[in-house]
Kinemage of the C-alpha trace (Angstrom):
@kinemage 1
@onewidth
@group {chain A} dominant
@subgroup {mainchain}
@vectorlist {calphas} color= white
{ca met a 1} P 0.065 0.094 0.151
{ca thr a 2} L 1.457 3.674 -0.973
{ca asp a 3} L -1.837 5.769 -0.443
{ca phe a 4} L 0.042 7.228 2.587
{ca leu a 5} L 2.927 8.429 0.712
{ca tyr a 6} L 2.582 12.124 -1.117
{ca asp a 7} L 4.181 13.224 -4.287
{ca thr a 8} L 4.888 16.401 -5.293
{ca pro a 9} L 6.352 17.700 -8.928
{ca gly a 10} L 10.185 16.467 -9.324
{ca asn a 11} L 9.784 14.171 -6.388
{ca pro a 12} L 7.858 11.012 -7.121
{ca arg a 13} L 7.741 8.238 -4.812
{ca pro a 14} L 10.174 5.258 -5.607
{ca ala a 15} L 8.777 2.181 -7.409
{ca gly a 16} L 7.866 -0.757 -5.314
{ca gly a 17} L 7.152 0.885 -2.024
{ca val a 18} L 4.858 -0.305 0.703
{ca cys a 19} L 3.624 2.333 3.401
{ca gly a 20} L 1.698 1.917 6.405
{ca phe a 21} L 1.376 2.222 10.132
{ca leu a 22} L 2.762 0.318 13.393
{ca ser a 23} L 1.665 0.828 16.872
{ca ala a 24} L 3.748 2.116 19.156
{ca arg a 25} L 4.287 0.618 22.930
{ca asp a 26} L 2.026 3.464 23.899
{ca gly a 27} L -0.186 3.124 20.971
{ca lys a 28} L 0.828 5.843 18.873
{ca lys a 29} L 0.626 5.338 15.257
{ca leu a 30} L 4.485 5.622 13.513
{ca arg a 31} L 4.309 5.891 9.697
{ca tyr a 32} L 6.778 3.596 7.885
{ca ala a 33} L 7.552 2.483 4.523
{ca his a 34} L 9.996 0.082 2.861
{ca phe a 35} L 11.516 -0.220 -0.617
{ca ser a 36} L 13.066 -3.018 -2.539
{ca ala a 37} L 16.686 -2.869 -4.126
{ca thr a 38} L 16.365 -2.407 -8.179
{ca ala a 39} L 20.018 -3.809 -8.987
{ca gln a 40} L 21.335 -7.260 -8.391
{ca pro a 41} L 22.730 -8.811 -6.567
{ca pro a 42} L 20.964 -7.869 -3.128
{ca lys a 43} L 22.982 -6.315 -0.642
{ca gly a 44} L 20.532 -6.083 2.235
{ca thr a 45} L 18.316 -3.221 3.682
{ca val a 46} L 19.249 0.293 4.799
{ca val a 47} L 17.494 1.534 7.966
{ca leu a 48} L 17.086 5.284 7.070
{ca leu a 49} L 16.340 7.567 9.987
{ca thr a 50} L 15.657 10.896 9.449
{ca gly a 51} L 16.219 14.397 11.291
{ca arg a 52} L 13.767 16.770 12.995
{ca asn a 53} L 10.849 17.855 11.299
{ca glu a 54} L 11.782 15.580 8.428
{ca phe a 55} L 9.775 12.858 6.859
{ca ile a 56} L 9.728 10.200 4.609
{ca glu a 57} L 9.146 11.835 1.166
{ca lys a 58} L 12.510 13.852 1.855
{ca tyr a 59} L 14.373 10.992 1.227
{ca phe a 60} L 12.967 9.641 -2.025
{ca glu a 61} L 15.891 10.706 -4.121
{ca thr a 62} L 18.128 8.960 -1.509
{ca ile a 63} L 16.245 5.658 -1.373
{ca arg a 64} L 16.626 5.290 -5.263
{ca asp a 65} L 20.293 5.725 -4.931
{ca leu a 66} L 20.516 3.026 -2.491
{ca ala a 67} L 18.130 0.859 -4.470
{ca gln a 68} L 20.427 1.246 -7.647
{ca arg a 69} L 23.158 -0.196 -5.226
{ca gly a 70} L 21.226 -3.369 -4.433
{ca phe a 71} L 19.974 -2.134 -1.332
{ca gly a 72} L 16.307 -1.950 0.071
{ca thr a 73} L 15.604 1.003 2.527
{ca ala a 74} L 13.234 0.608 5.451
{ca ile a 75} L 12.247 4.214 6.777
{ca leu a 76} L 9.809 5.451 9.561
{ca asp a 77} L 8.693 8.920 10.760
{ca trp a 78} L 9.724 9.593 14.298
{ca arg a 79} L 6.658 10.206 16.721
{ca gly a 80} L 5.464 13.623 16.601
{ca gln a 81} L 6.279 14.574 13.041
{ca gly a 82} L 5.876 13.308 9.509
{ca gly a 83} L 2.923 11.235 8.971
{ca ser a 84} L 3.233 9.938 12.397
{ca asp a 85} L 0.794 11.139 15.182
{ca arg a 86} L 1.483 14.194 17.272
{ca leu a 87} L 2.413 14.476 20.993
{ca thr a 88} L 0.373 17.713 21.754
{ca arg a 89} L -2.821 19.449 21.312
{ca asn a 90} L -0.910 21.693 19.007
{ca pro a 91} L 0.225 19.739 16.300
{ca ala a 92} L 2.840 22.481 15.197
{ca arg a 93} L 4.991 21.916 18.305
{ca gly a 94} L 7.716 19.687 17.739
{ca his a 95} L 7.586 17.448 20.998
{ca val a 96} L 9.152 14.461 22.786
{ca arg a 97} L 9.101 13.498 26.389
{ca ser a 98} L 12.476 11.451 25.799
{ca phe a 99} L 14.483 10.259 23.410
{ca asp a 100} L 14.059 6.952 24.994
{ca asp a 101} L 10.751 6.931 23.183
{ca tyr a 102} L 12.454 7.123 19.797
{ca glu a 103} L 14.710 4.364 20.796
{ca asn a 104} L 11.525 2.226 22.047
{ca asp a 105} L 9.811 3.383 18.604
{ca leu a 106} L 13.188 2.356 16.492
{ca glu a 107} L 13.200 -1.309 18.653
{ca arg a 108} L 9.340 -1.928 17.855
{ca phe a 109} L 10.267 -0.995 13.935
{ca phe a 110} L 12.679 -3.611 13.796
{ca thr a 111} L 10.707 -6.071 15.391
{ca glu a 112} L 7.671 -5.672 13.675
{ca ile a 113} L 8.575 -4.327 10.118
{ca val a 114} L 12.433 -4.571 9.310
{ca leu a 115} L 13.210 -8.307 10.633
{ca pro a 116} L 10.070 -9.849 8.779
{ca asp a 117} L 9.577 -8.220 5.732
{ca cys a 118} L 12.998 -6.729 5.094
{ca arg a 119} L 16.260 -8.650 3.488
{ca gly a 120} L 19.232 -8.780 5.740
{ca pro a 121} L 22.129 -8.006 6.340
{ca tyr a 122} L 20.934 -4.880 8.074
{ca tyr a 123} L 22.594 -1.108 7.953
{ca ile a 124} L 21.801 2.105 9.521
{ca leu a 125} L 21.924 5.370 7.485
{ca ala a 126} L 20.828 8.446 9.903
{ca his a 127} L 20.747 12.063 9.358
{ca ser a 128} L 21.147 14.823 12.383
{ca thr a 129} L 18.736 13.854 14.889
{ca gly a 130} L 18.426 10.298 13.536
{ca ala a 131} L 21.844 9.793 14.071
{ca leu a 132} L 21.488 10.665 17.914
{ca val a 133} L 18.872 8.283 18.280
{ca ser a 134} L 21.136 5.368 16.355
{ca leu a 135} L 24.218 6.212 18.721
{ca leu a 136} L 21.768 6.054 21.868
{ca ala a 137} L 20.465 2.768 20.446
{ca ala a 138} L 23.513 1.154 19.065
{ca pro a 139} L 24.050 -1.036 22.088
{ca met a 140} L 20.615 -2.490 21.930
{ca leu a 141} L 21.343 -3.166 17.595
{ca ser a 142} L 24.511 -4.605 18.016
{ca asn a 143} L 23.226 -8.134 17.053
{ca arg a 144} L 21.091 -6.560 14.368
{ca ile a 145} L 23.029 -3.924 12.661
{ca arg a 146} L 26.439 -4.195 10.584
{ca arg a 147} L 27.400 -0.891 10.004
{ca met a 148} L 26.240 2.631 10.854
{ca val a 149} L 26.900 5.773 8.661
{ca leu a 150} L 25.842 8.895 10.828
{ca val a 151} L 25.333 12.029 8.384
{ca ala a 152} L 25.736 15.201 10.783
{ca pro a 153} L 25.254 13.777 13.878
{ca phe a 154} L 23.403 16.080 16.396
{ca leu a 155} L 26.040 15.951 19.209
{ca gly a 156} L 26.178 19.551 19.592
{ca leu a 157} L 24.956 22.811 18.207
{ca his a 158} L 27.036 25.018 15.966
{ca lys a 159} L 26.576 27.936 17.876
{ca ser a 160} L 24.829 28.435 21.304
{ca pro a 161} L 24.136 30.801 23.837
{ca leu a 162} L 24.765 28.227 26.479
{ca ser a 163} L 26.754 25.033 27.342
{ca met a 164} L 25.491 21.875 27.324
{ca ala a 165} L 25.502 21.648 31.221
{ca ala a 166} L 23.689 25.083 31.306
{ca thr a 167} L 20.967 24.225 28.784
{ca gly a 168} L 20.323 20.881 30.695
{ca arg a 169} L 20.069 22.769 34.178
{ca leu a 170} L 17.878 25.426 32.313
{ca thr a 171} L 15.558 22.767 30.732
{ca thr a 172} L 15.198 20.647 33.727
{ca leu a 173} L 13.988 23.827 36.037
{ca leu a 174} L 11.573 24.816 32.939
{ca cys a 175} L 10.240 21.197 32.581
{ca ser a 176} L 9.586 20.763 36.574
{ca ala a 177} L 7.664 24.162 36.607
{ca gly a 178} L 5.415 22.662 33.862
{ca leu a 179} L 6.462 24.319 30.816
{ca gly a 180} L 7.996 21.431 29.215
{ca arg a 181} L 5.299 21.540 26.094
{ca phe a 182} L 6.109 25.417 25.354
{ca arg a 183} L 7.791 26.379 22.338
{ca val a 184} L 11.246 27.289 22.927
{ca pro a 185} L 11.128 31.189 23.109
{ca gly a 186} L 12.531 32.756 19.789
{ca ala a 187} L 12.857 29.419 17.946
{ca arg a 188} L 12.006 29.869 14.253
{ca asp a 189} L 8.903 28.194 13.061
{ca thr a 190} L 10.418 25.392 10.934
{ca arg a 191} L 7.188 24.842 9.258
{ca arg a 192} L 7.972 27.439 6.926
{ca pro a 193} L 11.249 26.850 4.744
{ca glu a 194} L 13.548 30.065 4.769
{ca pro a 195} L 14.100 31.664 1.326
{ca phe a 196} L 16.780 29.589 -0.435
{ca ala a 197} L 19.465 32.849 -0.311
{ca ile a 198} L 19.345 32.895 3.619
{ca asn a 199} L 19.060 29.148 4.146
{ca val a 200} L 21.798 27.016 6.119
{ca leu a 201} L 20.743 23.450 5.105
{ca ser a 202} L 21.696 23.319 1.388
{ca ser a 203} L 23.710 25.138 -1.093
{ca asp a 204} L 21.913 23.162 -4.174
{ca pro a 205} L 18.751 25.423 -5.146
{ca glu a 206} L 16.876 22.960 -7.054
{ca arg a 207} L 16.774 20.237 -4.044
{ca tyr a 208} L 16.328 22.884 -1.627
{ca arg a 209} L 13.164 24.384 -3.393
{ca arg a 210} L 11.851 20.679 -4.202
{ca asn a 211} L 11.874 19.963 -0.337
{ca ala a 212} L 10.253 23.215 0.149
{ca leu a 213} L 7.428 22.436 -2.119
{ca ile a 214} L 6.807 19.254 0.048
{ca tyr a 215} L 6.447 21.385 2.834
{ca glu a 216} L 4.451 23.896 0.914
{ca thr a 217} L 1.993 21.313 -0.427
{ca tyr a 218} L 1.666 19.149 2.612
{ca pro a 219} L 1.941 21.329 5.612
{ca gln a 220} L 0.520 18.544 8.112
{ca leu a 221} L 4.011 16.693 7.602
{ca ala a 222} L 5.814 19.576 9.044
{ca val a 223} L 6.275 20.674 12.695
{ca gly a 224} L 7.336 24.216 14.026
{ca ala a 225} L 9.790 24.678 16.707
{ca pro a 226} L 10.587 22.323 19.337
{ca thr a 227} L 9.464 22.316 22.784
{ca val a 228} L 11.451 22.916 25.816
{ca ala a 229} L 10.912 19.369 26.472
{ca trp a 230} L 12.287 18.541 23.123
{ca ile a 231} L 15.494 20.425 23.715
{ca his a 232} L 16.064 19.096 27.554
{ca ala a 233} L 15.197 15.318 25.825
{ca ala a 234} L 17.966 15.862 23.118
{ca tyr a 235} L 20.467 17.234 25.856
{ca glu a 236} L 19.851 14.124 28.097
{ca ala a 237} L 20.508 11.605 24.753
{ca met a 238} L 23.800 13.657 24.002
{ca arg a 239} L 24.954 13.594 27.744
{ca thr a 240} L 24.362 9.766 27.659
{ca val a 241} L 25.961 8.873 24.376
{ca his a 242} L 29.157 11.281 25.426
{ca asp a 243} L 29.668 9.270 28.557
{ca pro a 244} L 32.926 7.085 28.189
{ca glu a 245} L 31.230 4.073 29.658
{ca phe a 246} L 28.389 4.232 27.067
{ca met a 247} L 30.572 4.823 24.059
{ca ala a 248} L 32.753 1.393 25.237
{ca arg a 249} L 29.271 -0.512 24.629
{ca ile a 250} L 29.017 0.788 20.911
{ca arg a 251} L 30.211 -1.949 18.830
{ca ile a 252} L 29.100 -1.429 15.269
{ca pro a 253} L 31.600 -0.063 13.267
{ca thr a 254} L 30.580 3.559 12.186
{ca leu a 255} L 31.126 6.130 10.172
{ca leu a 256} L 30.474 9.577 11.227
{ca val a 257} L 30.060 12.169 8.431
{ca ala a 258} L 30.938 15.838 9.372
{ca ala a 259} L 29.556 18.627 6.985
{ca gly a 260} L 32.537 21.111 7.082
{ca ala a 261} L 30.181 24.215 6.292
{ca asp a 262} L 27.455 23.288 8.955
{ca arg a 263} L 25.744 26.060 10.870
{ca val a 264} L 23.264 23.864 12.364
{ca val a 265} L 25.157 21.073 14.668
{ca ser a 266} L 28.994 21.310 15.696
{ca ser a 267} L 31.199 19.685 13.206
{ca arg a 268} L 33.980 20.141 15.737
{ca ala a 269} L 31.568 18.218 18.379
{ca val a 270} L 31.270 15.435 15.624
{ca glu a 271} L 34.694 14.904 14.939
{ca asn a 272} L 35.991 15.091 18.423
{ca tyr a 273} L 33.060 12.257 19.288
{ca ala a 274} L 34.709 10.160 16.055
{ca arg a 275} L 38.147 10.280 17.765
{ca arg a 276} L 37.056 9.019 20.928
{ca leu a 277} L 34.758 6.321 19.407
{ca arg a 278} L 36.645 3.047 19.369
{ca val a 279} L 34.640 1.736 16.274
{ca gly a 280} L 34.205 5.037 14.658
{ca ser a 281} L 36.045 6.724 11.632
{ca leu a 282} L 35.537 10.220 10.476
{ca leu a 283} L 34.823 11.862 7.058
{ca thr a 284} L 34.525 15.609 6.820
{ca ile a 285} L 33.341 16.883 3.618
{ca asp a 286} L 34.438 20.378 3.072
{ca gly a 287} L 31.885 23.155 2.085
{ca ala a 288} L 28.793 20.929 2.641
{ca arg a 289} L 25.958 22.554 4.803
{ca his a 290} L 23.973 20.521 7.188
{ca glu a 291} L 21.955 18.359 4.947
{ca ile a 292} L 24.392 16.615 3.171
{ca leu a 293} L 21.902 13.814 1.336
{ca gln a 294} L 20.251 17.198 0.105
{ca glu a 295} L 23.418 18.872 -0.958
{ca ala a 296} L 24.834 19.902 -4.342
{ca asp a 297} L 26.251 16.703 -6.447
{ca leu a 298} L 29.655 17.931 -5.538
{ca tyr a 299} L 29.237 17.363 -1.890
{ca arg a 300} L 26.680 14.746 -2.464
{ca glu a 301} L 28.622 12.153 -4.698
{ca gln a 302} L 31.426 12.875 -2.130
{ca phe a 303} L 29.262 11.023 0.438
{ca leu a 304} L 28.093 8.483 -1.935
{ca ala a 305} L 31.766 7.364 -2.638
{ca ala a 306} L 32.310 7.032 1.107
{ca phe a 307} L 29.097 5.094 1.808
{ca asp a 308} L 30.201 2.703 -1.214
{ca ala a 309} L 33.583 2.058 0.452
{ca phe a 310} L 32.107 1.489 3.987
{ca val a 311} L 29.223 -0.216 3.268
{ca pro a 312} L 28.639 -3.288 2.907
{ca gly a 313} L 32.474 -3.235 3.462
{ca ser a 314} L 34.677 -5.898 5.590
{ca asp a 315} L 35.153 -5.768 9.163
{ca ala a 316} L 37.942 -3.334 8.615
{ca leu a 317} L 37.115 0.399 9.168
{ca val a 318} L 38.238 2.852 6.690
{ca pro a 319} L 39.473 6.412 7.103
């Protein structure tokens, strides 16, 4: 069934997709889709995990790229965004109680959809927030995932008026005061894409406008600024994955890809994390902005070449 996927001019859905909904542990409905490889021999399935305020349709091009490489793709919309159930009465608020909920949803997705319906072996390709969730879930995924490729992982903000510790203290105080479901003051409404000339996500005008058209045509897929609770949950997840004891439990070979011109997440934080991760290797794509998979061919092709070298790969890491 593909009736739950949305086409726009220049962004048709890939062929051979199945789309539906699964129930999370708490009953929330999560939209998912999976697509078959179009090239032979089949190499397995890439579990594609999106960033905040993203959705399945934004990755149609990447799904086709993977299919042409012999990989099927399994993808879901995180709770609170895309075509999945919202978590507050105001559907415009980007909210989550804890990133543990994302981790639990990912585990449910694997158990109910990926393992029974998608060909192994399995790999993860994750962007930004999805990459942070992947690290958080890595100990649980050790026996299921062969390799992970994490693109611009959300391990710290590019610029923030507060340190991580100060952010944690402030958001803890606000959540304790019952303000967790309120939007972060001064945060931009991400339901409306910025004009291309001032955007910080991609230097490719055609891909940027293609994606903007999805948000404009199907505004129900988008969410606005994050809530205080979402920021607090992200802080707690970052604190967890930076803990040395937790990092020692990550045993999946992982390629971290930093965008050299990232103005959303901190490339320095990504590079430092890769150096500390025992099973990690690093690629920095100079000049690329935050959304490398939505970037100009110059940067996107560098990423795809690195992906091809790393996945499926051997047991040895590549630099």
